[in-house]
PQR file with spaces between the fields and no chain letter, atoms N, CA, C, O and H, PARSE charges and radii, in Angstrom:
ATOM       1  N    MET     1      64.854  254.209   78.949 -0.4000 1.5000
ATOM       2  CA   MET     1      63.688  255.059   78.904 -0.0000 2.0000
ATOM       3  C    MET     1      63.199  255.123   77.450  0.5500 1.7000
ATOM       4  O    MET     1      63.966  255.494   76.562 -0.5500 1.4000
ATOM       5  N    PRO     2      61.950  254.771   77.202 -0.5600 1.5000
ATOM       6  CA   PRO     2      61.437  254.805   75.834  0.2800 2.0000
ATOM       7  C    PRO     2      61.336  256.233   75.299  0.5500 1.7000
ATOM       8  O    PRO     2      61.059  257.179   76.037 -0.5500 1.4000
ATOM       9  N    ARG     3      61.563  256.353   74.026 -0.4000 1.5000
ATOM      10  CA   ARG     3      61.460  257.661   73.373 -0.0000 2.0000
ATOM      11  C    ARG     3      60.007  257.947   73.011  0.5500 1.7000
ATOM      12  O    ARG     3      59.202  257.035   72.819 -0.5500 1.4000
ATOM      13  H    ARG     3      61.788  255.585   73.427  0.4000 1.0000
ATOM      14  N    SER     4      59.699  259.222   72.924 -0.4000 1.5000
ATOM      15  CA   SER     4      58.397  259.618   72.406 -0.0000 2.0000
ATOM      16  C    SER     4      58.382  259.363   70.908  0.5500 1.7000
ATOM      17  O    SER     4      59.411  259.506   70.248 -0.5500 1.4000
ATOM      18  H    SER     4      60.353  259.963   73.079  0.4000 1.0000
ATOM      19  N    PRO     5      57.228  258.988   70.359 -0.5600 1.5000
ATOM      20  CA   PRO     5      57.168  258.765   68.909  0.2800 2.0000
ATOM      21  C    PRO     5      57.490  260.044   68.145  0.5500 1.7000
ATOM      22  O    PRO     5      57.103  261.142   68.547 -0.5500 1.4000
ATOM      23  N    LEU     6      58.204  259.881   67.039 -0.4000 1.5000
ATOM      24  CA   LEU     6      58.523  261.017   66.190 -0.0000 2.0000
ATOM      25  C    LEU     6      57.292  261.418   65.388  0.5500 1.7000
ATOM      26  O    LEU     6      56.510  260.568   64.962 -0.5500 1.4000
ATOM      27  H    LEU     6      58.519  258.989   66.713  0.4000 1.0000
ATOM      28  N    THR     7      57.132  262.693   65.193 -0.4000 1.5000
ATOM      29  CA   THR     7      56.053  263.201   64.349 -0.0000 2.0000
ATOM      30  C    THR     7      56.665  263.810   63.095  0.5500 1.7000
ATOM      31  O    THR     7      57.865  264.079   63.040 -0.5500 1.4000
ATOM      32  H    THR     7      57.767  263.384   65.539  0.4000 1.0000
ATOM      33  N    GLY     8      55.838  264.017   62.110 -0.4000 1.5000
ATOM      34  CA   GLY     8      56.298  264.672   60.895 -0.0000 2.0000
ATOM      35  C    GLY     8      56.855  266.054   61.191  0.5500 1.7000
ATOM      36  O    GLY     8      57.833  266.477   60.574 -0.5500 1.4000
ATOM      37  H    GLY     8      54.863  263.799   62.155  0.4000 1.0000
ATOM      38  N    ALA     9      56.234  266.764   62.134 -0.4000 1.5000
ATOM      39  CA   ALA     9      56.706  268.102   62.491 -0.0000 2.0000
ATOM      40  C    ALA     9      58.110  268.051   63.088  0.5500 1.7000
ATOM      41  O    ALA     9      58.933  268.929   62.828 -0.5500 1.4000
ATOM      42  H    ALA     9      55.440  266.421   62.635  0.4000 1.0000
ATOM      43  N    MET    10      58.380  267.019   63.892 -0.4000 1.5000
ATOM      44  CA   MET    10      59.712  266.885   64.488 -0.0000 2.0000
ATOM      45  C    MET    10      60.752  266.604   63.407  0.5500 1.7000
ATOM      46  O    MET    10      61.852  267.155   63.436 -0.5500 1.4000
ATOM      47  H    MET    10      57.712  266.306   64.104  0.4000 1.0000
ATOM      48  N    VAL    11      60.399  265.747   62.457 -0.4000 1.5000
ATOM      49  CA   VAL    11      61.317  265.434   61.359 -0.0000 2.0000
ATOM      50  C    VAL    11      61.552  266.675   60.513  0.5500 1.7000
ATOM      51  O    VAL    11      62.681  266.952   60.107 -0.5500 1.4000
ATOM      52  H    VAL    11      59.505  265.299   62.433  0.4000 1.0000
ATOM      53  N    ARG    12      60.500  267.410   60.253 -0.4000 1.5000
ATOM      54  CA   ARG    12      60.622  268.640   59.452 -0.0000 2.0000
ATOM      55  C    ARG    12      61.510  269.659   60.159  0.5500 1.7000
ATOM      56  O    ARG    12      62.307  270.332   59.505 -0.5500 1.4000
ATOM      57  H    ARG    12      59.584  267.185   60.583  0.4000 1.0000
ATOM      58  N    GLN    13      61.392  269.786   61.476 -0.4000 1.5000
ATOM      59  CA   GLN    13      62.222  270.715   62.233 -0.0000 2.0000
ATOM      60  C    GLN    13      63.695  270.302   62.171  0.5500 1.7000
ATOM      61  O    GLN    13      64.571  271.152   62.011 -0.5500 1.4000
ATOM      62  H    GLN    13      60.746  269.239   62.007  0.4000 1.0000
ATOM      63  N    ALA    14      63.967  269.010   62.296 -0.4000 1.5000
ATOM      64  CA   ALA    14      65.351  268.534   62.208 -0.0000 2.0000
ATOM      65  C    ALA    14      65.905  268.789   60.811  0.5500 1.7000
ATOM      66  O    ALA    14      67.062  269.181   60.665 -0.5500 1.4000
ATOM      67  H    ALA    14      63.255  268.319   62.425  0.4000 1.0000
ATOM      68  N    ALA    15      65.097  268.574   59.796 -0.4000 1.5000
ATOM      69  CA   ALA    15      65.529  268.829   58.422 -0.0000 2.0000
ATOM      70  C    ALA    15      65.805  270.320   58.221  0.5500 1.7000
ATOM      71  O    ALA    15      66.764  270.686   57.542 -0.5500 1.4000
ATOM      72  H    ALA    15      64.157  268.256   59.914  0.4000 1.0000
ATOM      73  N    ALA    16      64.988  271.161   58.796 -0.4000 1.5000
ATOM      74  CA   ALA    16      65.186  272.610   58.669 -0.0000 2.0000
ATOM      75  C    ALA    16      66.490  273.043   59.326  0.5500 1.7000
ATOM      76  O    ALA    16      67.163  273.940   58.819 -0.5500 1.4000
ATOM      77  H    ALA    16      64.208  270.863   59.348  0.4000 1.0000
ATOM      78  N    MET    17      66.858  272.424   60.444 -0.4000 1.5000
ATOM      79  CA   MET    17      68.126  272.767   61.095 -0.0000 2.0000
ATOM      80  C    MET    17      69.308  272.416   60.205  0.5500 1.7000
ATOM      81  O    MET    17      70.361  273.049   60.278 -0.5500 1.4000
ATOM      82  H    MET    17      66.311  271.696   60.856  0.4000 1.0000
ATOM      83  N    ALA    18      69.125  271.395   59.355 -0.4000 1.5000
ATOM      84  CA   ALA    18      70.176  270.996   58.420 -0.0000 2.0000
ATOM      85  C    ALA    18      70.052  271.747   57.093  0.5500 1.7000
ATOM      86  O    ALA    18      70.754  271.445   56.127 -0.5500 1.4000
ATOM      87  H    ALA    18      68.270  270.881   59.296  0.4000 1.0000
ATOM      88  N    ARG    19      69.149  272.730   57.061 -0.4000 1.5000
ATOM      89  CA   ARG    19      68.883  273.533   55.854 -0.0000 2.0000
ATOM      90  C    ARG    19      68.417  272.661   54.687  0.5500 1.7000
ATOM      91  O    ARG    19      68.795  272.878   53.535 -0.5500 1.4000
ATOM      92  H    ARG    19      68.579  272.975   57.845  0.4000 1.0000
ATOM      93  N    TYR    20      67.597  271.681   55.012 -0.4000 1.5000
ATOM      94  CA   TYR    20      67.049  270.781   54.014 -0.0000 2.0000
ATOM      95  C    TYR    20      65.548  271.021   53.946  0.5500 1.7000
ATOM      96  O    TYR    20      64.847  270.883   54.948 -0.5500 1.4000
ATOM      97  H    TYR    20      67.290  271.505   55.947  0.4000 1.0000
ATOM      98  N    ASP    21      65.057  271.377   52.771 -0.4000 1.5000
ATOM      99  CA   ASP    21      63.638  271.648   52.585 -0.0000 2.0000
ATOM     100  C    ASP    21      62.893  270.330   52.433  0.5500 1.7000
ATOM     101  O    ASP    21      63.139  269.576   51.491 -0.5500 1.4000
ATOM     102  H    ASP    21      65.627  271.489   51.956  0.4000 1.0000
ATOM     103  N    LEU    22      62.002  270.059   53.339 -0.4000 1.5000
ATOM     104  CA   LEU    22      61.283  268.796   53.365 -0.0000 2.0000
ATOM     105  C    LEU    22      59.789  269.102   53.436  0.5500 1.7000
ATOM     106  O    LEU    22      59.348  269.861   54.299 -0.5500 1.4000
ATOM     107  H    LEU    22      61.802  270.671   54.104  0.4000 1.0000
ATOM     108  N    SER    23      59.016  268.513   52.534 -0.4000 1.5000
ATOM     109  CA   SER    23      57.571  268.751   52.548 -0.0000 2.0000
ATOM     110  C    SER    23      56.939  268.064   53.758  0.5500 1.7000
ATOM     111  O    SER    23      57.509  267.136   54.332 -0.5500 1.4000
ATOM     112  H    SER    23      59.375  267.896   51.833  0.4000 1.0000
ATOM     113  N    ASP    24      55.766  268.532   54.128 -0.4000 1.5000
ATOM     114  CA   ASP    24      55.046  267.920   55.254 -0.0000 2.0000
ATOM     115  C    ASP    24      54.744  266.455   54.979  0.5500 1.7000
ATOM     116  O    ASP    24      54.835  265.616   55.875 -0.5500 1.4000
ATOM     117  H    ASP    24      55.303  269.285   53.661  0.4000 1.0000
ATOM     118  N    GLU    25      54.381  266.151   53.732 -0.4000 1.5000
ATOM     119  CA   GLU    25      54.055  264.768   53.380 -0.0000 2.0000
ATOM     120  C    GLU    25      55.276  263.861   53.502  0.5500 1.7000
ATOM     121  O    GLU    25      55.191  262.761   54.050 -0.5500 1.4000
ATOM     122  H    GLU    25      54.307  266.833   53.004  0.4000 1.0000
ATOM     123  N    ARG    26      56.400  264.325   52.994 -0.4000 1.5000
ATOM     124  CA   ARG    26      57.621  263.516   53.049 -0.0000 2.0000
ATOM     125  C    ARG    26      58.085  263.326   54.490  0.5500 1.7000
ATOM     126  O    ARG    26      58.523  262.240   54.870 -0.5500 1.4000
ATOM     127  H    ARG    26      56.469  265.218   52.549  0.4000 1.0000
ATOM     128  N    ALA    27      57.987  264.382   55.287 -0.4000 1.5000
ATOM     129  CA   ALA    27      58.378  264.288   56.694 -0.0000 2.0000
ATOM     130  C    ALA    27      57.521  263.253   57.417  0.5500 1.7000
ATOM     131  O    ALA    27      58.031  262.484   58.232 -0.5500 1.4000
ATOM     132  H    ALA    27      57.631  265.264   54.979  0.4000 1.0000
ATOM     133  N    ALA    28      56.225  263.232   57.122 -0.4000 1.5000
ATOM     134  CA   ALA    28      55.328  262.252   57.749 -0.0000 2.0000
ATOM     135  C    ALA    28      55.683  260.830   57.306  0.5500 1.7000
ATOM     136  O    ALA    28      55.567  259.889   58.092 -0.5500 1.4000
ATOM     137  H    ALA    28      55.811  263.857   56.459  0.4000 1.0000
ATOM     138  N    GLU    29      56.115  260.670   56.049 -0.4000 1.5000
ATOM     139  CA   GLU    29      56.522  259.348   55.563 -0.0000 2.0000
ATOM     140  C    GLU    29      57.809  258.880   56.230  0.5500 1.7000
ATOM     141  O    GLU    29      57.969  257.691   56.506 -0.5500 1.4000
ATOM     142  H    GLU    29      56.209  261.434   55.411  0.4000 1.0000
ATOM     143  N    LEU    30      58.723  259.802   56.488 -0.4000 1.5000
ATOM     144  CA   LEU    30      60.021  259.448   57.052 -0.0000 2.0000
ATOM     145  C    LEU    30      59.978  259.177   58.555  0.5500 1.7000
ATOM     146  O    LEU    30      60.823  258.446   59.072 -0.5500 1.4000
ATOM     147  H    LEU    30      58.593  260.768   56.263  0.4000 1.0000
ATOM     148  N    ALA    31      59.025  259.744   59.248 -0.4000 1.5000
ATOM     149  CA   ALA    31      58.977  259.651   60.712 -0.0000 2.0000
ATOM     150  C    ALA    31      59.046  258.210   61.225  0.5500 1.7000
ATOM     151  O    ALA    31      59.847  257.944   62.120 -0.5500 1.4000
ATOM     152  H    ALA    31      58.339  260.338   58.828  0.4000 1.0000
ATOM     153  N    PRO    32      58.249  257.264   60.706 -0.5600 1.5000
ATOM     154  CA   PRO    32      58.335  255.892   61.238  0.2800 2.0000
ATOM     155  C    PRO    32      59.684  255.230   60.959  0.5500 1.7000
ATOM     156  O    PRO    32      60.162  254.431   61.764 -0.5500 1.4000
ATOM     157  N    HIS    33      60.296  255.558   59.826 -0.4000 1.5000
ATOM     158  CA   HIS    33      61.600  254.976   59.502 -0.0000 2.0000
ATOM     159  C    HIS    33      62.678  255.511   60.444  0.5500 1.7000
ATOM     160  O    HIS    33      63.533  254.759   60.912 -0.5500 1.4000
ATOM     161  H    HIS    33      59.907  256.206   59.171  0.4000 1.0000
ATOM     162  N    LEU    34      62.631  256.792   60.713 -0.4000 1.5000
ATOM     163  CA   LEU    34      63.594  257.374   61.648 -0.0000 2.0000
ATOM     164  C    LEU    34      63.364  256.854   63.060  0.5500 1.7000
ATOM     165  O    LEU    34      64.317  256.667   63.816 -0.5500 1.4000
ATOM     166  H    LEU    34      61.936  257.403   60.333  0.4000 1.0000
ATOM     167  N    GLN    35      62.113  256.621   63.417 -0.4000 1.5000
ATOM     168  CA   GLN    35      61.805  256.049   64.731 -0.0000 2.0000
ATOM     169  C    GLN    35      62.454  254.677   64.869  0.5500 1.7000
ATOM     170  O    GLN    35      63.002  254.353   65.923 -0.5500 1.4000
ATOM     171  H    GLN    35      61.339  256.773   62.803  0.4000 1.0000
ATOM     172  N    GLY    36      62.397  253.869   63.812 -0.4000 1.5000
ATOM     173  CA   GLY    36      63.041  252.555   63.831 -0.0000 2.0000
ATOM     174  C    GLY    36      64.544  252.655   63.990  0.5500 1.7000
ATOM     175  O    GLY    36      65.153  251.859   64.705 -0.5500 1.4000
ATOM     176  H    GLY    36      61.953  254.132   62.956  0.4000 1.0000
ATOM     177  N    MET    37      65.142  253.627   63.327 -0.4000 1.5000
ATOM     178  CA   MET    37      66.589  253.814   63.460 -0.0000 2.0000
ATOM     179  C    MET    37      66.948  254.205   64.887  0.5500 1.7000
ATOM     180  O    MET    37      67.944  253.722   65.427 -0.5500 1.4000
ATOM     181  H    MET    37      64.647  254.273   62.746  0.4000 1.0000
ATOM     182  N    LEU    38      66.159  255.064   65.499 -0.4000 1.5000
ATOM     183  CA   LEU    38      66.421  255.460   66.881 -0.0000 2.0000
ATOM     184  C    LEU    38      66.270  254.269   67.832  0.5500 1.7000
ATOM     185  O    LEU    38      67.024  254.148   68.798 -0.5500 1.4000
ATOM     186  H    LEU    38      65.350  255.456   65.061  0.4000 1.0000
ATOM     187  N    GLN    39      65.311  253.404   67.565 -0.4000 1.5000
ATOM     188  CA   GLN    39      65.140  252.218   68.406 -0.0000 2.0000
ATOM     189  C    GLN    39      66.350  251.294   68.287  0.5500 1.7000
ATOM     190  O    GLN    39      66.771  250.688   69.272 -0.5500 1.4000
ATOM     191  H    GLN    39      64.699  253.503   66.781  0.4000 1.0000
ATOM     192  N    ALA    40      66.904  251.188   67.088 -0.4000 1.5000
ATOM     193  CA   ALA    40      68.113  250.372   66.909 -0.0000 2.0000
ATOM     194  C    ALA    40      69.277  250.964   67.692  0.5500 1.7000
ATOM     195  O    ALA    40      70.047  250.230   68.312 -0.5500 1.4000
ATOM     196  H    ALA    40      66.562  251.680   66.288  0.4000 1.0000
ATOM     197  N    LEU    41      69.408  252.287   67.664 -0.4000 1.5000
ATOM     198  CA   LEU    41      70.479  252.940   68.422 -0.0000 2.0000
ATOM     199  C    LEU    41      70.273  252.764   69.920  0.5500 1.7000
ATOM     200  O    LEU    41      71.239  252.596   70.665 -0.5500 1.4000
ATOM     201  H    LEU    41      68.783  252.882   67.160  0.4000 1.0000
ATOM     202  N    ASP    42      69.021  252.803   70.366 -0.4000 1.5000
ATOM     203  CA   ASP    42      68.740  252.570   71.785 -0.0000 2.0000
ATOM     204  C    ASP    42      69.177  251.174   72.193  0.5500 1.7000
ATOM     205  O    ASP    42      69.640  250.973   73.316 -0.5500 1.4000
ATOM     206  H    ASP    42      68.236  252.940   69.761  0.4000 1.0000
ATOM     207  N    GLY    43      69.036  250.202   71.292 -0.4000 1.5000
ATOM     208  CA   GLY    43      69.483  248.843   71.579 -0.0000 2.0000
ATOM     209  C    GLY    43      70.985  248.787   71.778  0.5500 1.7000
ATOM     210  O    GLY    43      71.471  248.032   72.620 -0.5500 1.4000
ATOM     211  H    GLY    43      68.660  250.364   70.379  0.4000 1.0000
ATOM     212  N    LEU    44      71.719  249.569   71.020 -0.4000 1.5000
ATOM     213  CA   LEU    44      73.173  249.612   71.195 -0.0000 2.0000
ATOM     214  C    LEU    44      73.555  250.231   72.535  0.5500 1.7000
ATOM     215  O    LEU    44      74.540  249.828   73.153 -0.5500 1.4000
ATOM     216  H    LEU    44      71.324  250.183   70.336  0.4000 1.0000
ATOM     217  N    ASP    45      72.778  251.207   72.979 -0.4000 1.5000
ATOM     218  CA   ASP    45      73.050  251.822   74.279 -0.0000 2.0000
ATOM     219  C    ASP    45      72.907  250.822   75.415  0.5500 1.7000
ATOM     220  O    ASP    45      73.539  250.973   76.460 -0.5500 1.4000
ATOM     221  H    ASP    45      71.977  251.534   72.478  0.4000 1.0000
ATOM     222  N    ALA    46      72.086  249.806   75.217 -0.4000 1.5000
ATOM     223  CA   ALA    46      71.840  248.823   76.273 -0.0000 2.0000
ATOM     224  C    ALA    46      72.981  247.821   76.420  0.5500 1.7000
ATOM     225  O    ALA    46      73.014  247.078   77.401 -0.5500 1.4000
ATOM     226  H    ALA    46      71.572  249.684   74.368  0.4000 1.0000
ATOM     227  N    VAL    47      73.907  247.781   75.481 -0.4000 1.5000
ATOM     228  CA   VAL    47      75.016  246.823   75.533 -0.0000 2.0000
ATOM     229  C    VAL    47      76.034  247.293   76.567  0.5500 1.7000
ATOM     230  O    VAL    47      76.545  248.411   76.501 -0.5500 1.4000
ATOM     231  H    VAL    47      73.880  248.384   74.684  0.4000 1.0000
ATOM     232  N    ASP    48      76.314  246.413   77.519 -0.4000 1.5000
ATOM     233  CA   ASP    48      77.304  246.735   78.547 -0.0000 2.0000
ATOM     234  C    ASP    48      78.696  246.449   77.995  0.5500 1.7000
ATOM     235  O    ASP    48      79.021  245.305   77.678 -0.5500 1.4000
ATOM     236  H    ASP    48      75.899  245.505   77.572  0.4000 1.0000
ATOM     237  N    LEU    49      79.507  247.481   77.883 -0.4000 1.5000
ATOM     238  CA   LEU    49      80.845  247.318   77.335 -0.0000 2.0000
ATOM     239  C    LEU    49      81.882  246.974   78.397  0.5500 1.7000
ATOM     240  O    LEU    49      83.029  246.667   78.071 -0.5500 1.4000
ATOM     241  H    LEU    49      79.243  248.411   78.141  0.4000 1.0000
ATOM     242  N    GLY    50      81.491  247.025   79.636 -0.4000 1.5000
ATOM     243  CA   GLY    50      82.396  246.646   80.710 -0.0000 2.0000
ATOM     244  C    GLY    50      83.662  247.468   80.720  0.5500 1.7000
ATOM     245  O    GLY    50      83.616  248.696   80.788 -0.5500 1.4000
ATOM     246  H    GLY    50      80.559  247.275   79.901  0.4000 1.0000
ATOM     247  N    GLU    51      84.780  246.799   80.651 -0.4000 1.5000
ATOM     248  CA   GLU    51      86.080  247.450   80.754 -0.0000 2.0000
ATOM     249  C    GLU    51      86.719  247.702   79.388  0.5500 1.7000
ATOM     250  O    GLU    51      87.943  247.781   79.289 -0.5500 1.4000
ATOM     251  H    GLU    51      84.817  245.801   80.596  0.4000 1.0000
ATOM     252  N    THR    52      85.929  247.826   78.358 -0.4000 1.5000
ATOM     253  CA   THR    52      86.470  248.062   77.027 -0.0000 2.0000
ATOM     254  C    THR    52      87.105  249.446   76.977  0.5500 1.7000
ATOM     255  O    THR    52      86.431  250.446   77.222 -0.5500 1.4000
ATOM     256  H    THR    52      84.934  247.761   78.438  0.4000 1.0000
ATOM     257  N    PRO    53      88.414  249.513   76.658 -0.5600 1.5000
ATOM     258  CA   PRO    53      89.048  250.832   76.594  0.2800 2.0000
ATOM     259  C    PRO    53      88.581  251.591   75.354  0.5500 1.7000
ATOM     260  O    PRO    53      88.223  250.972   74.352 -0.5500 1.4000
ATOM     261  N    PRO    54      88.579  252.906   75.410 -0.5600 1.5000
ATOM     262  CA   PRO    54      88.215  253.683   74.226  0.2800 2.0000
ATOM     263  C    PRO    54      89.205  253.431   73.092  0.5500 1.7000
ATOM     264  O    PRO    54      90.348  253.044   73.334 -0.5500 1.4000
ATOM     265  N    ALA    55      88.766  253.649   71.864 -0.4000 1.5000
ATOM     266  CA   ALA    55      89.587  253.352   70.693 -0.0000 2.0000
ATOM     267  C    ALA    55      90.906  254.113   70.703  0.5500 1.7000
ATOM     268  O    ALA    55      91.912  253.595   70.218 -0.5500 1.4000
ATOM     269  H    ALA    55      87.837  253.963   71.667  0.4000 1.0000
ATOM     270  N    ASN    56      90.928  255.314   71.237 -0.4000 1.5000
ATOM     271  CA   ASN    56      92.181  256.079   71.234 -0.0000 2.0000
ATOM     272  C    ASN    56      93.200  255.515   72.219  0.5500 1.7000
ATOM     273  O    ASN    56      94.358  255.934   72.220 -0.5500 1.4000
ATOM     274  H    ASN    56      90.111  255.735   71.632  0.4000 1.0000
ATOM     275  N    ALA    57      92.780  254.571   73.057 -0.4000 1.5000
ATOM     276  CA   ALA    57      93.706  253.949   74.007 -0.0000 2.0000
ATOM     277  C    ALA    57      94.137  252.562   73.542  0.5500 1.7000
ATOM     278  O    ALA    57      94.922  251.903   74.224 -0.5500 1.4000
ATOM     279  H    ALA    57      91.839  254.231   73.056  0.4000 1.0000
ATOM     280  N    PHE    58      93.639  252.110   72.394 -0.4000 1.5000
ATOM     281  CA   PHE    58      93.953  250.767   71.909 -0.0000 2.0000
ATOM     282  C    PHE    58      95.405  250.684   71.448  0.5500 1.7000
ATOM     283  O    PHE    58      95.920  251.588   70.790 -0.5500 1.4000
ATOM     284  H    PHE    58      93.002  252.645   71.840  0.4000 1.0000
ATOM     285  N    ASP    59      96.044  249.591   71.806 -0.4000 1.5000
ATOM     286  CA   ASP    59      97.416  249.323   71.375 -0.0000 2.0000
ATOM     287  C    ASP    59      97.435  247.914   70.792  0.5500 1.7000
ATOM     288  O    ASP    59      97.199  246.940   71.507 -0.5500 1.4000
ATOM     289  H    ASP    59      95.626  248.857   72.341  0.4000 1.0000
ATOM     290  N    ALA    60      97.716  247.805   69.496 -0.4000 1.5000
ATOM     291  CA   ALA    60      97.676  246.509   68.807 -0.0000 2.0000
ATOM     292  C    ALA    60      98.647  245.506   69.420  0.5500 1.7000
ATOM     293  O    ALA    60      98.457  244.301   69.256 -0.5500 1.4000
ATOM     294  H    ALA    60      97.908  248.596   68.915  0.4000 1.0000
ATOM     295  N    ARG    61      99.667  245.961   70.110 -0.4000 1.5000
ATOM     296  CA   ARG    61     100.633  245.029   70.724 -0.0000 2.0000
ATOM     297  C    ARG    61     100.016  244.225   71.840  0.5500 1.7000
ATOM     298  O    ARG    61     100.602  243.227   72.263 -0.5500 1.4000
ATOM     299  H    ARG    61      99.821  246.940   70.244  0.4000 1.0000
ATOM     300  N    TRP    62      98.845  244.621   72.341 -0.4000 1.5000
ATOM     301  CA   TRP    62      98.197  243.870   73.395 -0.0000 2.0000
ATOM     302  C    TRP    62      97.878  242.456   72.951  0.5500 1.7000
ATOM     303  O    TRP    62      97.837  241.545   73.778 -0.5500 1.4000
ATOM     304  H    TRP    62      98.370  245.431   71.997  0.4000 1.0000
ATOM     305  N    GLY    63      97.651  242.257   71.662 -0.4000 1.5000
ATOM     306  CA   GLY    63      97.306  240.939   71.153 -0.0000 2.0000
ATOM     307  C    GLY    63      98.498  240.073   70.850  0.5500 1.7000
ATOM     308  O    GLY    63      98.329  238.901   70.512 -0.5500 1.4000
ATOM     309  H    GLY    63      97.685  242.998   70.991  0.4000 1.0000
ATOM     310  N    GLU    64      99.701  240.605   70.957 -0.4000 1.5000
ATOM     311  CA   GLU    64     100.913  239.822   70.646 -0.0000 2.0000
ATOM     312  C    GLU    64     101.151  238.800   71.743  0.5500 1.7000
ATOM     313  O    GLU    64     100.955  239.062   72.930 -0.5500 1.4000
ATOM     314  H    GLU    64      99.838  241.556   71.232  0.4000 1.0000
ATOM     315  N    LYS    65     101.581  237.629   71.304 -0.4000 1.5000
ATOM     316  CA   LYS    65     101.894  236.568   72.266 -0.0000 2.0000
ATOM     317  C    LYS    65     103.385  236.595   72.534  0.5500 1.7000
ATOM     318  O    LYS    65     104.195  236.754   71.620 -0.5500 1.4000
ATOM     319  H    LYS    65     101.740  237.416   70.340  0.4000 1.0000
ATOM     320  N    THR    66     103.724  236.442   73.762 -0.4000 1.5000
ATOM     321  CA   THR    66     105.149  236.381   74.127 -0.0000 2.0000
ATOM     322  C    THR    66     105.523  234.939   74.431  0.5500 1.7000
ATOM     323  O    THR    66     104.741  234.194   75.022 -0.5500 1.4000
ATOM     324  H    THR    66     103.066  236.312   74.504  0.4000 1.0000
ATOM     325  N    ALA    67     106.703  234.560   74.031 -0.4000 1.5000
ATOM     326  CA   ALA    67     107.140  233.173   74.232 -0.0000 2.0000
ATOM     327  C    ALA    67     107.853  233.019   75.544  0.5500 1.7000
ATOM     328  O    ALA    67     108.292  231.921   75.883 -0.5500 1.4000
ATOM     329  H    ALA    67     107.339  235.165   73.551  0.4000 1.0000
């Protein structure tokens, strides 16, 4: 599902939640860059990981060869 385009106001609101003072002009400049980052993350969501176990279940001995 495509995301709605980010606006300067949305960036400013996110910055305010992080207690970061961001001017309206700077927020408007950052919006397209943040939109690109979100699109890259959306691309990662599309990757099918299949049966990949979570990292906390990884056991390095799985790669050992037995004779």
